[in-house]
N, C-alpha and C positions, 0 to 999 in steps of 0.2 A: 766285421763293418757292426754288425750290431751291437760290439763292446763300447764302439766310437759315440754309438745315436746318442746318448746321453751328453755327451761332452768329453772332450781329447784334453784339452793345458786350463789351466785358469783364465781367465780374463777378467780385466774391471770394464764396466760398462760408464762411462762418463754421463750418461742422463740418467739412473738411478742410483748409481757406485755400489752394484753390488759387485760382488769380486767372489770367485768361480769359475764352473768352465759353464761353458753357453752350449745348445742345444746346437741339434741338426733341423734344416728346415728346406720347404723347397718343394718344387718338381722343374730339374733335376734334384736329388736330393743333397745341398751342401752341407758338410760337418761343418759342427760347431761356430755358428752362427746367429742363433736365436738366444739370448740375454735369459736368463730363465728369473728376473726379477722382474720384468719386465714389459718383455716381449719383442726391445727391437730388435733390428737388422743391421746389419754391416752399414746401410747408407744413413738409415738413423743417426749412429751411433760419427759414422762421417763429417757428416752435417753438423753437430751439434757441436764439434772440436772445431770447426771450421769458423764457425758462426762466434762459440767464444773467442776463437784468437782471431779473425778480421774484423770484426763487429757488421758481419753482411747488413744484417737487418739491424743496426743504427739507426734510431730517428724514423722505424717503420712508425706509422699510425695505425691505416689500413691493407689490409691482406684480403689473398685468392689463395684460398688452400684450396687445389685440387686433387679428385681421388681421394681426398682425407686419409691418411694414416692417423692411428689411432691416439699411438706414444705421440705425436705430433699436434695432433690437434689439441692433446691437452696440455701442451707447454704454449702452442701461440695463441688459444683463445684465453688462455691468462695476461699472457704478453701485449697483446696487439688493442688497443680498446673496441678498434673497426674490423674485427676477423669475422671470416663468414670460408664454411666450407662450404664445396661446390665440386658438383657433377650430374654426367647429362642423365642418367638413370637413377641412382641411389634416391631414398626416399627417408636415409637418415644423415640429411643434409641440410645443411644452413638453404640451399636455396640450387633447382635446377639450373645449368649452365652450357651452353657448348661452346669448348670450347674455341671452334672456330668461329664461333659468332656468337659473344656472351650475349647481344642486345643491350652493353651497361652503357653509362656516357661517356663520351672520352675523356682522357686527364683525369679517370678519378678516383684509381689505386694505387697507393705508393707499392707495394710490391706483389708480386704473383709467385706461387711456389709449384711446378708442377715436374714430381719425382716419378719419373717412367711415366709419362702419357706421350709424350711425344711421339713413340715409336707405334701409341693404335690411331693417327689421326693424318687428316695432313697436312702436316707441321708447317709446310709456308703462309696459309690461312691463320693457323694457331698460333703463328708467329708475331703476322702482321696482325689480328687481336690483337695480341696481349701489347704489343709496340703503340695499338691503338689508345687502348684503356689507362696504362700506366701513367702519371705523371712524371714530366719531365724529374730527372734523375730517380726517375720509378725504377726497382729491378725486380727482373724475372730468376729465379733460381730455377735451376734444371740438371735435372741427372737424365741421364741413356742408357741403355747398353751399347758397350759401345767397345769393336776394337781398332785401336791405335794403327797398328799393322797393315790398315788395312788405307789407301790414298782416299777410297771416296766408299760414301754409303753407299749398301747393297742395297736393290728395291724394282721391285718388277708389278706393277701391275698389273700383268697377267695372271700372279700368283691371286689366287682368289677365296681355295677350298681351305678348309679351318687345317686340316692333316700338310694340306702342300705348306700354308702361314705356318707350323710349328716346324716341319722340315725344313726350312728357309731360313727361317727369322728366329726361331728359338723358342717360336710363340703363338697357339692357336689366331688370336687376335692382335701378333703384332703384325707393318706392312711394310715393316725396314729393318736394314741390322747395319748402326750410325762406324761411318771411321773417320779418322779424324780431320774431314771435313766438316763436321759435323760444329766446329764455330763458325767459319765461311758460313754457315748455313743461316746462324743466327743473326753475322755481321749484314746479312745482304738483306736480313728485316730491317735493320737501323741502326739493330744496340750497338754496344760494344759491350767485348765479353770478354771477363778475366777468368782464369780456372785457378780452382783448391784445391791441395791433393793434401794425404797425412803420411808423414814422415816411415819408415822403415817400421824404424821400433813402435813409434803410436799403431802400425797396424798388427805388430806381433803382442801388445797388451791391451789391447782395446777389438780385438777381434775383426779388422777390420779387410774389405779387398784390394789386394795390392796393386797401387798404381790404380783405382778407382778415384771420377775427379767430379765436383760439383762444380754447373758451370751457373758464372752471371751474369747476367747481361744487362748490364745500364741501359736505359735511353736515356741521350745527350738529354 
């Protein structure tokens, strides 16, 4: 195990171009997942690949980026004229903002990026709020922990302690573990949903999690 911590197989990062071994990261520890060149994780590289291929954010001028990851924050702030990094409690953002009640004007944003956010909050409130603030044709880009073998999302409001949430949902501040009904939960808020994922060869080449999806929810 210790010999594998610095990396196992040579990979290529589509974000910074680094080629070599990726480092271990996370709790529980995941081997071969963090780029040694830019610190990107598999979810960041997956989005970069899919956005390049499918032009997910083509035409976007304004974006809200919740709980901004630094590697994507740098890219988005250069790319979008009206980019705002937002978070409920962090001080290093452009605006402190609650995803369940942003207090922003309706139909005022082209895109929202929310990677691994919805499992922390009341997602029905959050999805309704994001639908409200997105312009027609606007997009929500969402990634979540998901078990596609489960028909329905696993959640239980009686599970409230950090220890029990860690046991049931995989992290102390998670309140659910999504099943394959996740797209239907998004559609219930009024969105149209498209899912994108990498090919098997891309997973090998770029160190991606096999089967991980990016969900793009478009406001009609």
